[in-house]
C-alpha distance (Angstrom), angle and dihedral (degrees) to the residues before:
residue distance angle dihedral
M1 . . .
G2 3.80 . .
N3 3.79 91.4 .
L4 3.79 90.8 51.7
A5 3.82 91.6 52.3
A6 3.81 91.1 47.9
A7 3.80 90.9 49.5
G8 3.80 91.2 48.2
F9 3.80 91.1 49.3
G10 3.82 90.2 48.5
A11 3.79 91.5 50.2
L12 3.80 91.5 48.2
A13 3.80 91.5 48.3
S14 3.82 89.8 50.0
L15 3.80 91.4 51.2
V16 3.80 91.1 50.0
V17 3.81 91.3 50.0
V18 3.82 92.0 48.2
A19 3.82 91.8 47.7
L20 3.80 91.5 47.7
G21 3.82 90.9 48.5
A22 3.81 91.7 49.8
W23 3.80 91.5 48.4
L24 3.82 92.3 49.3
Q25 3.82 90.9 47.5
A26 3.82 91.6 50.4
R27 3.80 90.3 49.1
R28 3.80 92.2 50.1
E29 3.82 91.6 48.5
R30 3.82 90.8 48.9
R31 3.81 91.5 51.7
Q32 3.81 91.0 48.0
W33 3.81 92.1 48.2
L34 3.80 91.1 49.4
R35 3.81 92.2 48.7
D36 3.82 90.9 48.6
Q37 3.81 91.6 50.9
K38 3.81 91.6 48.1
L39 3.79 90.7 47.9
R40 3.82 93.0 50.6
A41 3.80 91.7 48.8
A42 3.81 92.0 45.1
V43 3.80 92.5 51.1
E44 3.81 91.9 47.8
Y45 3.81 92.8 46.5
V46 3.79 94.5 46.3
T47 3.81 93.0 44.8
S48 3.79 95.9 48.5
T49 3.79 93.9 41.6
R50 3.81 92.8 48.3
Y51 3.80 89.9 50.0
L52 3.80 92.6 50.3
L53 3.81 93.5 45.7
S54 3.80 90.2 50.4
Q55 3.79 93.4 47.3
Y56 3.80 92.6 47.3
R57 3.78 89.1 51.2
K58 3.82 93.8 47.2
V59 3.80 105.1 39.3
G60 3.79 106.8 0.0
E61 3.79 126.0 -125.7
L62 3.80 93.6 -71.5
G63 3.81 92.7 50.4
M64 3.80 92.7 56.0
D65 3.76 125.1 92.8
Q66 3.81 99.4 -102.8
D67 3.82 95.5 -143.8
D68 3.80 89.9 51.7
R69 3.80 90.8 46.2
R70 3.81 91.3 49.5
E71 3.80 91.9 49.9
W72 3.81 92.8 50.5
R73 3.80 91.4 47.2
N74 3.81 90.3 49.9
R75 3.81 90.1 51.1
M76 3.78 89.4 48.7
Q77 3.80 92.0 49.6
S78 3.80 93.1 47.9
A79 3.79 91.2 52.1
R80 3.79 90.4 45.1
S81 3.80 90.0 54.4
T82 3.81 90.4 52.9
L83 3.80 90.8 48.8
S84 3.80 89.2 49.8
L85 3.79 91.1 54.4
L86 3.80 99.0 43.4
C87 3.80 109.5 26.5
G88 3.76 134.5 74.9
A89 3.79 125.2 -91.4
R90 3.83 94.3 -100.3
T91 3.80 92.4 54.1
V92 3.81 92.5 46.3
S93 3.79 91.1 49.3
L94 3.81 92.1 51.1
A95 3.83 91.7 46.6
N96 3.81 88.2 52.9
D97 3.82 90.4 48.8
V98 3.79 91.0 52.5
A99 3.81 92.1 48.8
R100 3.80 91.5 47.7
D101 3.81 92.7 49.3
L102 3.80 91.7 45.8
Y103 3.82 92.6 51.0
R104 3.81 89.4 51.0
L105 3.79 91.9 57.2
G106 3.74 112.8 98.7
P107 3.77 139.4 148.6
D108 3.80 90.1 -74.0
A109 3.82 95.8 47.7
D110 3.76 113.1 132.6
A111 3.80 128.5 -139.9
A112 3.82 92.1 -94.9
Q113 3.82 91.7 57.1
R114 3.79 91.3 47.9
A115 3.80 90.6 47.8
A116 3.82 91.5 49.5
A117 3.81 90.8 52.2
E118 3.80 91.6 48.4
T119 3.82 92.4 47.9
A120 3.80 91.9 49.2
F121 3.81 89.2 49.3
Q122 3.82 92.7 51.2
Q123 3.82 91.4 48.3
L124 3.80 90.1 51.4
V125 3.81 92.2 50.5
W126 3.81 89.8 50.8
Q127 3.81 91.4 49.1
L128 3.81 92.4 47.7
R129 3.80 89.2 52.6
R130 3.79 89.6 51.6
E131 3.77 93.7 47.8
L132 3.79 92.2 48.2
G133 3.81 92.4 47.1
S134 3.79 96.2 -117.1
P135 3.81 114.6 -166.8
Q136 3.83 87.9 -144.1
L137 3.80 88.6 78.7
N138 3.79 92.4 66.5
G139 3.75 97.6 62.4
């Protein structure tokens, strides 16, 4: 009878260990998936926003090909939506600030408006690095 109890306890302990291992694995995969999604959205947002800021500075909104401009803004908005769903409040707020400042830029934008947009962009990049756990922040 003692051997049967020991075997039952061993089997139960094994089941607990397997269940715990599966739970930890699922958690790790979820964290990795979430980080990958945030990274994809961050790259898309930063790339499209940087392109638009550069084009606005070089040729202005009216000098841009409007179809190209629309496509880049759509890409930016799609990435911004993903960031809004997956990232923290600080990151979402900064992404909204960048979008607001970018939309305010026009052919008549002055240097202060351009500087504000660039500063907001740099703050967002810094925050995205923080949220994604970038090793560049340590050194």
